[in-house]
C-alpha beads as a LAMMPS data file, in Angstrom:
LAMMPS data file: protein, C-alpha beads

442 atoms
441 bonds

1 atom types
1 bond types

-500.0 500.0 xlo xhi
-500.0 500.0 ylo yhi
-500.0 500.0 zlo zhi

Masses

1 110.0

Atoms # bond

1 1 1 0.000 0.000 0.000
2 1 1 1.380 3.405 -0.936
3 1 1 1.190 6.175 1.610
4 1 1 1.569 9.927 1.826
5 1 1 4.215 11.542 3.990
6 1 1 2.674 13.955 6.467
7 1 1 4.418 17.296 6.986
8 1 1 5.840 18.057 10.366
9 1 1 2.974 18.667 12.759
10 1 1 2.708 22.209 14.052
11 1 1 2.617 22.155 17.843
12 1 1 0.266 24.834 19.072
13 1 1 -1.118 27.971 17.580
14 1 1 2.033 29.926 18.454
15 1 1 4.061 28.213 15.729
16 1 1 1.200 28.465 13.297
17 1 1 0.955 32.197 13.923
18 1 1 4.698 32.591 13.451
19 1 1 4.513 30.708 10.178
20 1 1 1.588 32.796 8.963
21 1 1 3.232 36.088 9.949
22 1 1 6.465 35.089 8.211
23 1 1 4.657 34.065 5.024
24 1 1 2.536 37.219 4.893
25 1 1 5.515 39.468 5.675
26 1 1 7.678 37.864 2.975
27 1 1 4.918 38.265 0.425
28 1 1 4.394 41.943 1.246
29 1 1 8.121 42.683 1.084
30 1 1 8.210 41.188 -2.401
31 1 1 5.112 43.119 -3.461
32 1 1 6.768 46.319 -2.293
33 1 1 9.978 45.540 -4.178
34 1 1 8.077 44.907 -7.410
35 1 1 5.916 48.031 -7.153
36 1 1 8.495 50.422 -5.666
37 1 1 10.923 49.647 -8.511
38 1 1 8.958 51.794 -10.966
39 1 1 7.343 55.229 -10.905
40 1 1 3.627 55.953 -10.765
41 1 1 3.348 56.186 -14.539
42 1 1 4.699 52.661 -14.917
43 1 1 2.445 51.426 -12.119
44 1 1 -0.702 52.671 -13.842
45 1 1 0.319 51.767 -17.411
46 1 1 -0.761 48.558 -19.087
47 1 1 2.459 47.049 -20.391
48 1 1 0.652 44.300 -22.282
49 1 1 -3.021 43.531 -22.932
50 1 1 -2.251 40.110 -21.435
51 1 1 -1.597 41.674 -18.037
52 1 1 -3.198 44.087 -15.598
53 1 1 -1.592 47.382 -14.636
54 1 1 0.670 46.773 -11.635
55 1 1 -1.474 49.088 -9.534
56 1 1 -4.495 46.815 -10.122
57 1 1 -2.587 43.815 -8.750
58 1 1 -1.495 45.852 -5.741
59 1 1 -5.034 46.823 -4.724
60 1 1 -6.444 43.395 -5.671
61 1 1 -4.010 41.791 -3.211
62 1 1 -5.380 44.016 -0.441
63 1 1 -8.979 43.453 -1.521
64 1 1 -8.702 39.656 -1.440
65 1 1 -6.996 39.808 1.934
66 1 1 -9.797 41.961 3.286
67 1 1 -12.456 39.705 1.761
68 1 1 -11.186 36.432 3.164
69 1 1 -9.565 37.411 6.456
70 1 1 -11.424 40.472 7.693
71 1 1 -14.862 39.650 6.288
72 1 1 -15.055 35.850 6.064
73 1 1 -12.886 34.994 9.078
74 1 1 -13.571 37.981 11.334
75 1 1 -17.110 38.732 10.112
76 1 1 -16.475 42.442 9.600
77 1 1 -18.175 44.746 7.116
78 1 1 -16.500 45.745 3.875
79 1 1 -14.083 48.641 4.300
80 1 1 -14.791 50.073 0.828
81 1 1 -17.688 48.210 -0.815
82 1 1 -17.608 50.562 -3.789
83 1 1 -14.258 49.172 -4.970
84 1 1 -15.092 45.475 -4.677
85 1 1 -16.326 45.151 -8.296
86 1 1 -13.166 46.838 -9.614
87 1 1 -10.939 44.144 -8.145
88 1 1 -13.067 41.112 -8.915
89 1 1 -10.849 39.166 -11.319
90 1 1 -13.877 37.502 -12.930
91 1 1 -15.835 40.695 -13.547
92 1 1 -13.326 42.571 -15.698
93 1 1 -10.875 41.022 -18.219
94 1 1 -7.290 42.210 -17.906
95 1 1 -7.433 44.169 -21.140
96 1 1 -10.280 46.321 -19.747
97 1 1 -8.830 47.079 -16.323
98 1 1 -6.883 50.247 -17.260
99 1 1 -10.220 51.899 -18.132
100 1 1 -11.665 51.318 -14.653
101 1 1 -11.614 54.017 -11.938
102 1 1 -8.853 52.196 -10.055
103 1 1 -7.206 53.395 -6.865
104 1 1 -4.071 55.370 -7.606
105 1 1 -0.677 54.123 -6.435
106 1 1 -0.753 56.009 -3.132
107 1 1 -4.305 54.996 -2.290
108 1 1 -3.651 51.368 -3.288
109 1 1 -0.601 51.192 -1.034
110 1 1 -2.471 52.773 1.863
111 1 1 -5.427 50.417 1.451
112 1 1 -3.236 47.285 1.346
113 1 1 -1.262 48.499 4.367
114 1 1 -4.412 49.259 6.385
115 1 1 -5.809 45.814 5.630
116 1 1 -2.544 44.172 6.617
117 1 1 -2.415 46.008 9.934
118 1 1 -5.916 44.816 10.799
119 1 1 -5.046 41.279 9.679
120 1 1 -2.039 41.104 11.991
121 1 1 -4.244 42.238 14.877
122 1 1 -6.751 39.556 13.921
123 1 1 -4.087 36.863 13.641
124 1 1 -2.779 37.664 17.105
125 1 1 -6.113 36.857 18.744
126 1 1 -7.807 34.322 16.471
127 1 1 -7.858 30.616 17.373
128 1 1 -6.457 28.729 14.387
129 1 1 -8.945 25.905 14.611
130 1 1 -12.650 25.225 14.709
131 1 1 -13.690 26.010 11.126
132 1 1 -12.325 24.846 7.749
133 1 1 -10.973 28.336 7.070
134 1 1 -9.150 28.492 10.396
135 1 1 -7.930 24.912 10.809
136 1 1 -4.166 24.869 10.464
137 1 1 -4.213 28.599 9.697
138 1 1 -5.490 27.757 6.214
139 1 1 -7.054 31.135 5.376
140 1 1 -3.854 32.990 6.274
141 1 1 -1.776 30.545 4.248
142 1 1 -4.159 30.865 1.317
143 1 1 -3.777 34.648 1.336
144 1 1 0.034 34.434 1.543
145 1 1 -0.022 32.115 -1.461
146 1 1 -2.435 34.398 -3.311
147 1 1 -0.150 37.395 -2.835
148 1 1 2.912 35.441 -3.942
149 1 1 1.042 34.245 -7.034
150 1 1 0.271 37.850 -7.900
151 1 1 3.883 38.747 -7.249
152 1 1 4.818 36.216 -9.927
153 1 1 2.188 37.778 -12.189
154 1 1 3.715 41.209 -11.564
155 1 1 7.162 39.816 -12.352
156 1 1 5.763 38.646 -15.693
157 1 1 4.538 42.214 -16.250
158 1 1 8.061 43.450 -15.526
159 1 1 9.376 41.048 -18.178
160 1 1 6.856 42.384 -20.705
161 1 1 7.595 46.005 -19.787
162 1 1 9.731 47.995 -22.238
163 1 1 12.518 50.221 -21.040
164 1 1 15.665 50.119 -18.973
165 1 1 16.113 47.405 -16.332
166 1 1 14.691 48.187 -12.894
167 1 1 15.114 44.806 -11.177
168 1 1 18.426 43.241 -10.230
169 1 1 19.468 39.950 -8.679
170 1 1 22.643 37.857 -8.670
171 1 1 22.950 35.030 -11.177
172 1 1 22.564 31.480 -9.866
173 1 1 25.708 29.629 -8.869
174 1 1 27.083 27.185 -11.463
175 1 1 26.077 23.566 -10.869
176 1 1 27.902 22.072 -7.903
177 1 1 28.685 18.431 -7.189
178 1 1 28.739 15.512 -9.580
179 1 1 27.027 15.906 -12.955
180 1 1 23.872 13.951 -13.601
181 1 1 24.743 10.365 -14.489
182 1 1 22.333 9.990 -17.400
183 1 1 20.101 12.031 -19.698
184 1 1 16.993 10.164 -18.570
185 1 1 15.789 8.129 -15.604
186 1 1 13.552 5.062 -15.504
187 1 1 10.544 5.459 -13.204
188 1 1 9.136 2.057 -12.185
189 1 1 5.544 1.148 -12.852
190 1 1 2.971 0.504 -10.168
191 1 1 0.828 2.456 -7.708
192 1 1 1.723 5.585 -5.772
193 1 1 -0.101 8.243 -3.751
194 1 1 -0.911 11.360 -5.773
195 1 1 -2.220 14.609 -4.290
196 1 1 -2.465 15.347 -0.599
197 1 1 -4.878 15.213 2.302
198 1 1 -2.235 16.162 4.857
199 1 1 -0.640 19.439 3.699
200 1 1 -2.369 22.135 5.815
201 1 1 -2.114 24.929 3.253
202 1 1 -2.719 22.832 0.144
203 1 1 -5.375 24.182 -2.206
204 1 1 -8.526 22.415 -3.288
205 1 1 -7.228 21.112 -6.621
206 1 1 -4.357 19.288 -4.852
207 1 1 -6.814 17.278 -2.767
208 1 1 -7.541 14.560 -1.833
209 1 1 -4.674 12.077 -1.729
210 1 1 -5.525 9.070 -3.865
211 1 1 -3.824 6.110 -5.500
212 1 1 -2.721 6.258 -9.127
213 1 1 -1.075 3.514 -11.153
214 1 1 1.477 4.094 -13.901
215 1 1 3.264 1.934 -16.407
216 1 1 7.072 2.259 -16.250
217 1 1 8.394 5.269 -18.171
218 1 1 11.567 7.227 -18.824
219 1 1 11.784 10.945 -17.999
220 1 1 14.459 13.555 -18.661
221 1 1 16.895 14.052 -15.799
222 1 1 16.794 17.838 -16.338
223 1 1 14.503 20.253 -18.196
224 1 1 15.037 20.724 -21.924
225 1 1 17.744 23.356 -22.453
226 1 1 17.948 26.320 -24.793
227 1 1 20.717 24.496 -26.657
228 1 1 18.524 21.453 -27.225
229 1 1 15.667 23.672 -28.342
230 1 1 17.998 25.480 -30.750
231 1 1 18.707 22.107 -32.374
232 1 1 14.964 21.732 -32.978
233 1 1 14.874 25.213 -34.492
234 1 1 17.970 24.617 -36.635
235 1 1 16.347 21.461 -37.980
236 1 1 13.397 23.499 -39.202
237 1 1 11.113 22.460 -36.364
238 1 1 8.916 25.553 -36.613
239 1 1 8.402 24.898 -40.319
240 1 1 7.525 21.197 -40.169
241 1 1 3.775 20.681 -40.034
242 1 1 4.108 17.050 -38.850
243 1 1 5.424 18.026 -35.389
244 1 1 2.536 20.307 -34.498
245 1 1 -0.927 19.863 -33.078
246 1 1 -3.519 21.433 -35.372
247 1 1 -4.202 24.386 -33.071
248 1 1 -0.479 24.887 -32.473
249 1 1 0.291 24.967 -36.187
250 1 1 -2.451 27.549 -36.700
251 1 1 -1.055 29.598 -33.796
252 1 1 2.521 29.794 -35.075
253 1 1 1.423 30.422 -38.680
254 1 1 -1.066 33.133 -37.718
255 1 1 1.377 34.981 -35.467
256 1 1 4.626 34.286 -37.329
257 1 1 6.195 32.478 -34.375
258 1 1 9.609 30.960 -35.044
259 1 1 11.357 31.033 -31.666
260 1 1 10.554 31.245 -27.942
261 1 1 9.069 34.541 -26.791
262 1 1 11.621 37.342 -26.266
263 1 1 14.182 35.702 -28.614
264 1 1 15.458 37.363 -31.770
265 1 1 18.303 36.737 -34.182
266 1 1 20.947 39.393 -34.738
267 1 1 24.288 39.107 -36.506
268 1 1 24.001 35.343 -36.824
269 1 1 23.385 34.921 -33.100
270 1 1 20.255 34.252 -31.072
271 1 1 19.656 36.862 -28.375
272 1 1 16.943 37.211 -25.757
273 1 1 15.526 40.058 -23.710
274 1 1 15.331 39.361 -19.980
275 1 1 13.941 42.066 -17.676
276 1 1 15.278 44.820 -19.894
277 1 1 18.675 43.211 -20.555
278 1 1 19.535 41.837 -24.008
279 1 1 21.937 38.887 -23.856
280 1 1 22.997 35.827 -25.861
281 1 1 20.700 32.853 -25.385
282 1 1 22.419 30.627 -22.760
283 1 1 22.520 27.141 -24.249
284 1 1 22.967 25.354 -20.910
285 1 1 19.927 26.957 -19.253
286 1 1 16.403 25.474 -19.346
287 1 1 14.410 26.946 -22.210
288 1 1 11.873 29.516 -21.048
289 1 1 8.769 31.262 -22.432
290 1 1 7.517 28.446 -24.651
291 1 1 3.882 27.503 -25.109
292 1 1 2.438 24.043 -24.610
293 1 1 2.275 23.742 -28.384
294 1 1 5.999 24.477 -28.728
295 1 1 6.860 22.004 -25.965
296 1 1 4.664 19.348 -27.569
297 1 1 6.199 19.932 -31.016
298 1 1 9.734 19.655 -29.658
299 1 1 8.876 16.408 -27.876
300 1 1 7.470 14.907 -31.084
301 1 1 10.516 16.024 -33.040
302 1 1 12.747 14.359 -30.435
303 1 1 10.783 11.107 -30.718
304 1 1 9.419 11.565 -27.231
305 1 1 6.368 13.104 -25.561
306 1 1 5.442 15.363 -22.669
307 1 1 4.939 13.500 -19.380
308 1 1 1.447 13.226 -18.010
309 1 1 0.728 15.084 -14.808
310 1 1 0.601 11.747 -12.980
311 1 1 4.004 10.733 -14.340
312 1 1 5.498 14.085 -13.385
313 1 1 4.279 13.808 -9.802
314 1 1 5.434 10.213 -9.480
315 1 1 8.910 11.179 -10.717
316 1 1 8.935 14.047 -8.223
317 1 1 7.496 12.434 -5.093
318 1 1 7.670 8.640 -5.218
319 1 1 10.330 6.955 -3.089
320 1 1 10.739 3.361 -4.330
321 1 1 12.630 2.361 -1.196
322 1 1 9.665 3.088 1.076
323 1 1 6.704 3.323 -1.290
324 1 1 5.862 6.717 0.176
325 1 1 5.127 9.985 -1.563
326 1 1 7.287 12.823 -0.263
327 1 1 6.341 16.481 0.043
328 1 1 9.237 17.402 -2.244
329 1 1 11.644 15.406 -4.414
330 1 1 14.375 15.608 -1.731
331 1 1 12.145 14.734 1.213
332 1 1 9.756 16.463 3.584
333 1 1 11.855 19.466 4.657
334 1 1 11.010 22.923 3.354
335 1 1 13.077 24.123 0.375
336 1 1 16.441 25.830 0.846
337 1 1 18.630 27.482 -1.815
338 1 1 20.564 24.203 -2.039
339 1 1 17.405 22.362 -3.074
340 1 1 15.856 24.669 -5.655
341 1 1 15.900 28.036 -7.394
342 1 1 12.781 29.680 -5.949
343 1 1 11.526 32.963 -4.548
344 1 1 12.955 35.409 -7.106
345 1 1 16.398 35.129 -5.527
346 1 1 17.571 35.121 -9.136
347 1 1 15.949 36.513 -12.258
348 1 1 16.671 33.461 -14.388
349 1 1 16.722 29.661 -14.167
350 1 1 19.775 27.858 -12.866
351 1 1 21.826 25.960 -15.400
352 1 1 20.723 22.465 -16.271
353 1 1 22.061 19.976 -13.738
354 1 1 22.102 22.405 -10.808
355 1 1 20.823 21.637 -7.308
356 1 1 21.829 17.976 -6.916
357 1 1 20.621 18.214 -3.295
358 1 1 17.120 18.712 -4.682
359 1 1 17.081 15.536 -6.769
360 1 1 14.391 12.909 -6.367
361 1 1 15.215 9.427 -5.039
362 1 1 15.472 8.272 -8.663
363 1 1 17.912 11.066 -9.543
364 1 1 15.621 13.484 -11.406
365 1 1 16.817 17.070 -10.934
366 1 1 15.244 20.535 -10.959
367 1 1 11.693 19.296 -10.626
368 1 1 11.017 22.184 -8.237
369 1 1 11.923 25.739 -9.236
370 1 1 13.676 27.151 -12.326
371 1 1 10.824 26.729 -14.873
372 1 1 7.204 25.690 -14.767
373 1 1 6.992 22.424 -16.694
374 1 1 4.206 21.750 -19.164
375 1 1 2.595 18.317 -18.928
376 1 1 0.382 16.592 -21.469
377 1 1 -2.593 16.593 -19.094
378 1 1 -5.754 18.656 -19.120
379 1 1 -6.610 20.404 -15.851
380 1 1 -9.186 18.121 -14.226
381 1 1 -10.394 17.451 -10.662
382 1 1 -9.102 14.556 -8.610
383 1 1 -11.546 11.843 -7.509
384 1 1 -13.372 13.193 -4.462
385 1 1 -12.600 16.850 -5.277
386 1 1 -14.520 19.464 -3.291
387 1 1 -14.342 23.144 -4.182
388 1 1 -12.998 25.150 -1.234
389 1 1 -13.306 27.889 -0.246
390 1 1 -14.743 29.135 -3.563
391 1 1 -15.464 27.593 -6.968
392 1 1 -13.538 30.252 -8.863
393 1 1 -10.152 29.155 -7.570
394 1 1 -10.085 25.862 -9.508
395 1 1 -13.419 24.420 -10.516
396 1 1 -14.367 26.930 -13.189
397 1 1 -11.088 26.185 -15.025
398 1 1 -11.472 22.406 -15.189
399 1 1 -11.629 20.991 -18.703
400 1 1 -9.608 20.483 -21.882
401 1 1 -9.027 24.198 -22.467
402 1 1 -6.253 24.375 -19.850
403 1 1 -3.071 22.313 -19.596
404 1 1 -1.351 21.519 -16.306
405 1 1 2.099 22.875 -15.417
406 1 1 4.111 21.533 -12.519
407 1 1 7.140 22.310 -10.395
408 1 1 7.237 26.080 -10.107
409 1 1 9.752 28.543 -11.529
410 1 1 12.456 30.842 -10.191
411 1 1 9.615 33.349 -9.760
412 1 1 7.596 31.145 -7.376
413 1 1 7.859 31.496 -3.630
414 1 1 8.248 28.291 -1.595
415 1 1 4.912 28.944 0.141
416 1 1 3.205 28.442 -3.234
417 1 1 5.264 25.512 -4.464
418 1 1 5.384 21.839 -3.437
419 1 1 5.322 18.402 -4.974
420 1 1 1.522 18.417 -5.159
421 1 1 1.055 22.012 -6.365
422 1 1 -0.835 22.332 -9.663
423 1 1 -0.675 25.272 -12.031
424 1 1 -2.649 25.556 -15.255
425 1 1 -2.864 27.805 -18.275
426 1 1 -4.021 28.000 -21.863
427 1 1 -1.732 26.080 -24.243
428 1 1 -0.969 29.268 -26.219
429 1 1 0.568 31.063 -23.211
430 1 1 4.217 32.079 -23.621
431 1 1 4.699 35.071 -21.314
432 1 1 4.660 32.796 -18.258
433 1 1 7.917 31.321 -16.940
434 1 1 7.282 28.011 -18.663
435 1 1 9.595 25.270 -19.887
436 1 1 9.294 21.495 -20.003
437 1 1 10.964 18.113 -19.917
438 1 1 10.145 15.077 -22.036
439 1 1 9.334 11.430 -21.377
440 1 1 8.892 8.167 -23.240
441 1 1 7.304 4.804 -22.621
442 1 1 9.494 2.059 -21.215

Bonds

1 1 1 2
2 1 2 3
3 1 3 4
4 1 4 5
5 1 5 6
6 1 6 7
7 1 7 8
8 1 8 9
9 1 9 10
10 1 10 11
11 1 11 12
12 1 12 13
13 1 13 14
14 1 14 15
15 1 15 16
16 1 16 17
17 1 17 18
18 1 18 19
19 1 19 20
20 1 20 21
21 1 21 22
22 1 22 23
23 1 23 24
24 1 24 25
25 1 25 26
26 1 26 27
27 1 27 28
28 1 28 29
29 1 29 30
30 1 30 31
31 1 31 32
32 1 32 33
33 1 33 34
34 1 34 35
35 1 35 36
36 1 36 37
37 1 37 38
38 1 38 39
39 1 39 40
40 1 40 41
41 1 41 42
42 1 42 43
43 1 43 44
44 1 44 45
45 1 45 46
46 1 46 47
47 1 47 48
48 1 48 49
49 1 49 50
50 1 50 51
51 1 51 52
52 1 52 53
53 1 53 54
54 1 54 55
55 1 55 56
56 1 56 57
57 1 57 58
58 1 58 59
59 1 59 60
60 1 60 61
61 1 61 62
62 1 62 63
63 1 63 64
64 1 64 65
65 1 65 66
66 1 66 67
67 1 67 68
68 1 68 69
69 1 69 70
70 1 70 71
71 1 71 72
72 1 72 73
73 1 73 74
74 1 74 75
75 1 75 76
76 1 76 77
77 1 77 78
78 1 78 79
79 1 79 80
80 1 80 81
81 1 81 82
82 1 82 83
83 1 83 84
84 1 84 85
85 1 85 86
86 1 86 87
87 1 87 88
88 1 88 89
89 1 89 90
90 1 90 91
91 1 91 92
92 1 92 93
93 1 93 94
94 1 94 95
95 1 95 96
96 1 96 97
97 1 97 98
98 1 98 99
99 1 99 100
100 1 100 101
101 1 101 102
102 1 102 103
103 1 103 104
104 1 104 105
105 1 105 106
106 1 106 107
107 1 107 108
108 1 108 109
109 1 109 110
110 1 110 111
111 1 111 112
112 1 112 113
113 1 113 114
114 1 114 115
115 1 115 116
116 1 116 117
117 1 117 118
118 1 118 119
119 1 119 120
120 1 120 121
121 1 121 122
122 1 122 123
123 1 123 124
124 1 124 125
125 1 125 126
126 1 126 127
127 1 127 128
128 1 128 129
129 1 129 130
130 1 130 131
131 1 131 132
132 1 132 133
133 1 133 134
134 1 134 135
135 1 135 136
136 1 136 137
137 1 137 138
138 1 138 139
139 1 139 140
140 1 140 141
141 1 141 142
142 1 142 143
143 1 143 144
144 1 144 145
145 1 145 146
146 1 146 147
147 1 147 148
148 1 148 149
149 1 149 150
150 1 150 151
151 1 151 152
152 1 152 153
153 1 153 154
154 1 154 155
155 1 155 156
156 1 156 157
157 1 157 158
158 1 158 159
159 1 159 160
160 1 160 161
161 1 161 162
162 1 162 163
163 1 163 164
164 1 164 165
165 1 165 166
166 1 166 167
167 1 167 168
168 1 168 169
169 1 169 170
170 1 170 171
171 1 171 172
172 1 172 173
173 1 173 174
174 1 174 175
175 1 175 176
176 1 176 177
177 1 177 178
178 1 178 179
179 1 179 180
180 1 180 181
181 1 181 182
182 1 182 183
183 1 183 184
184 1 184 185
185 1 185 186
186 1 186 187
187 1 187 188
188 1 188 189
189 1 189 190
190 1 190 191
191 1 191 192
192 1 192 193
193 1 193 194
194 1 194 195
195 1 195 196
196 1 196 197
197 1 197 198
198 1 198 199
199 1 199 200
200 1 200 201
201 1 201 202
202 1 202 203
203 1 203 204
204 1 204 205
205 1 205 206
206 1 206 207
207 1 207 208
208 1 208 209
209 1 209 210
210 1 210 211
211 1 211 212
212 1 212 213
213 1 213 214
214 1 214 215
215 1 215 216
216 1 216 217
217 1 217 218
218 1 218 219
219 1 219 220
220 1 220 221
221 1 221 222
222 1 222 223
223 1 223 224
224 1 224 225
225 1 225 226
226 1 226 227
227 1 227 228
228 1 228 229
229 1 229 230
230 1 230 231
231 1 231 232
232 1 232 233
233 1 233 234
234 1 234 235
235 1 235 236
236 1 236 237
237 1 237 238
238 1 238 239
239 1 239 240
240 1 240 241
241 1 241 242
242 1 242 243
243 1 243 244
244 1 244 245
245 1 245 246
246 1 246 247
247 1 247 248
248 1 248 249
249 1 249 250
250 1 250 251
251 1 251 252
252 1 252 253
253 1 253 254
254 1 254 255
255 1 255 256
256 1 256 257
257 1 257 258
258 1 258 259
259 1 259 260
260 1 260 261
261 1 261 262
262 1 262 263
263 1 263 264
264 1 264 265
265 1 265 266
266 1 266 267
267 1 267 268
268 1 268 269
269 1 269 270
270 1 270 271
271 1 271 272
272 1 272 273
273 1 273 274
274 1 274 275
275 1 275 276
276 1 276 277
277 1 277 278
278 1 278 279
279 1 279 280
280 1 280 281
281 1 281 282
282 1 282 283
283 1 283 284
284 1 284 285
285 1 285 286
286 1 286 287
287 1 287 288
288 1 288 289
289 1 289 290
290 1 290 291
291 1 291 292
292 1 292 293
293 1 293 294
294 1 294 295
295 1 295 296
296 1 296 297
297 1 297 298
298 1 298 299
299 1 299 300
300 1 300 301
301 1 301 302
302 1 302 303
303 1 303 304
304 1 304 305
305 1 305 306
306 1 306 307
307 1 307 308
308 1 308 309
309 1 309 310
310 1 310 311
311 1 311 312
312 1 312 313
313 1 313 314
314 1 314 315
315 1 315 316
316 1 316 317
317 1 317 318
318 1 318 319
319 1 319 320
320 1 320 321
321 1 321 322
322 1 322 323
323 1 323 324
324 1 324 325
325 1 325 326
326 1 326 327
327 1 327 328
328 1 328 329
329 1 329 330
330 1 330 331
331 1 331 332
332 1 332 333
333 1 333 334
334 1 334 335
335 1 335 336
336 1 336 337
337 1 337 338
338 1 338 339
339 1 339 340
340 1 340 341
341 1 341 342
342 1 342 343
343 1 343 344
344 1 344 345
345 1 345 346
346 1 346 347
347 1 347 348
348 1 348 349
349 1 349 350
350 1 350 351
351 1 351 352
352 1 352 353
353 1 353 354
354 1 354 355
355 1 355 356
356 1 356 357
357 1 357 358
358 1 358 359
359 1 359 360
360 1 360 361
361 1 361 362
362 1 362 363
363 1 363 364
364 1 364 365
365 1 365 366
366 1 366 367
367 1 367 368
368 1 368 369
369 1 369 370
370 1 370 371
371 1 371 372
372 1 372 373
373 1 373 374
374 1 374 375
375 1 375 376
376 1 376 377
377 1 377 378
378 1 378 379
379 1 379 380
380 1 380 381
381 1 381 382
382 1 382 383
383 1 383 384
384 1 384 385
385 1 385 386
386 1 386 387
387 1 387 388
388 1 388 389
389 1 389 390
390 1 390 391
391 1 391 392
392 1 392 393
393 1 393 394
394 1 394 395
395 1 395 396
396 1 396 397
397 1 397 398
398 1 398 399
399 1 399 400
400 1 400 401
401 1 401 402
402 1 402 403
403 1 403 404
404 1 404 405
405 1 405 406
406 1 406 407
407 1 407 408
408 1 408 409
409 1 409 410
410 1 410 411
411 1 411 412
412 1 412 413
413 1 413 414
414 1 414 415
415 1 415 416
416 1 416 417
417 1 417 418
418 1 418 419
419 1 419 420
420 1 420 421
421 1 421 422
422 1 422 423
423 1 423 424
424 1 424 425
425 1 425 426
426 1 426 427
427 1 427 428
428 1 428 429
429 1 429 430
430 1 430 431
431 1 431 432
432 1 432 433
433 1 433 434
434 1 434 435
435 1 435 436
436 1 436 437
437 1 437 438
438 1 438 439
439 1 439 440
440 1 440 441
441 1 441 442
């Protein structure tokens, strides 16, 4: 029988409060760094119709925090009911948000700060048990994850923004330790526990834990690199109809796509733009800013395929020595910089083969951090799924329109990244920090 590893049990509400305060504080510091880096004109501008103005994200973060913690947990009245419709993500598409009477930068900052002050007062006196929202501090963890997810969204806006660089971070360290022994790893067939019923801050689409069975398969030891993707391009991959799904072929023909987003060729060399810096494409770094269609076409060209979501999670969590599913590839301990490139410590992926300490028991590396990894799977509910605390987080997105991504990127904070975490997006999306690895049947 396969089992799920339970995270370390929090002893008492004191530790839970400390964890919640730390997560909320880290998220707000990152929000401030992303919004303070530009002037008010940049904050209110729409840098791409795919994204909201940064000032919308800033006030939306405060509005969701007020909604779930001050109203739903504490039962208080709305602080500013007139602005609620402006920051409802389902009421106004991103392309329309600049036309709304949004709070200005100063008012948005003041609103988010006032909400946060009241939330910290609430957290100090609220028992973290007794209701589904309070048990394990879930509502506070959900809001910390929500803010970090919007911080990643704002980082995407920074990448789309034109102009001089405003964000800086050191480059990742070169890979340390022994190189990976092989290009691919065999994952044994059989049952394993997928999803979680034990992670206190896990979101509804990660639940419940359940048994899945896989046939044996091979999976890449590291994500596909820019150099490998260049070989696909040099072989005419973007011009070969046979590699492409019908909708993908239409997409690249309609929009003239012939390389990952932000790449261009100049003087016989491929360059990319990264947060305002133009640089040669690094061949030993995981490829970034590719759509599901591009990942799928590359895999077909290579005689392989994208892994299913189930295969990805088994490669990441399954320990064949014990039959247990870990929280992370390396075990149950929270991530450190030795394990994974997370939390915007760097503004790029680590080189392929980095972070050997973060490898799975089978030797698969970089499953957490660096790049979100496209899988072949549609975003669907697990058996026994229950929407919580609202349908619009996951349930309304279920279906074949969205593909699942796994693993997180360098832009993801550890609070919003674990072996069970599921991301999803439309298969045309390229502005996200997406890459992939390939698999094949054994």
